[in-house]
N, C-alpha and C positions, 0 to 999 in steps of 0.2 A: 486753308486755301480758298474754300468757297466763300467764307466771310470777307476775305480780302477782295475777291472779285465783286461781291455784292456792294461793298463799300465804295468801289469805284464806279458802280453802275454798269458793269460789264458782265457778260455771261461767261460761263465756264462749262466745258464739256466734262461731265462727271464720269470718272473712270473707277472701276472696281479696284479694291486693294490688290487683287490678283494681277490685274493689268499693270498697275504701277510697279508691283514687285517684279514682274517679268521685265519691264523696261530697265529697272535697276540691275537685275541679274544679267541682262544683255549688255550692260555698260552704256546704255542709251539714256541715262538720266543723270542729273546733277542736283545734289542737295547742298545748298549753301548755308553755312553756319559761321558765326563769328568765332574768333579764337576762344571766347568765353562760353561757346555752345549755344548761343541764341540763334533761333531759326531766322534766316534771311530770305530764302526763297527756294524755289524748286522749278526744274524744267526737264522735259524729256523731248526726244526727237522721234520723228516718224520717218521711215524709209520706205521706198517703193521702187518698182522696176529693178528688182535684184540689186538693191542698194545703190542704184545709179542716181537717185534723187533723195534729198534729205530736207526736212523742214523742222524748225523749232515748233514745239507744241507744248501746251500746258505751262507756259511761263507764269509763275506767280511770285510776287515779291511782297514780303511783309510790309504793312503800312508804316511801320517804324522806319523802314529803310527806303521807302519811295522818295524820289528826288534827292537822295543822299549820294555823295560821291563814294561809291563802294569799292571799286576795284583798283588795285595797284599791280602793275605788271612786274614780275620778277622771275627771271630765268625761264621764260616762256610759260610760266604758271601764273594764275591769278590768285591773289590772296586778299583777305579782308582784314 
């Protein structure tokens, strides 16, 4: 994720593995993989004011998939 951000010339807020694990455990993270298991991207959300507000944070997309048409909507779920 860090190398992806560096390649784009953008910064990234580094988070500890424990912090990311907590987001995943809380259901506040998405790890995107292809059907073949290739890593596509990762995102987590931040909430505040007793979950009244939410913001996307930590969105990282693999360079392989940047500018690619990735998502297809199917039954209210997105698949790659």
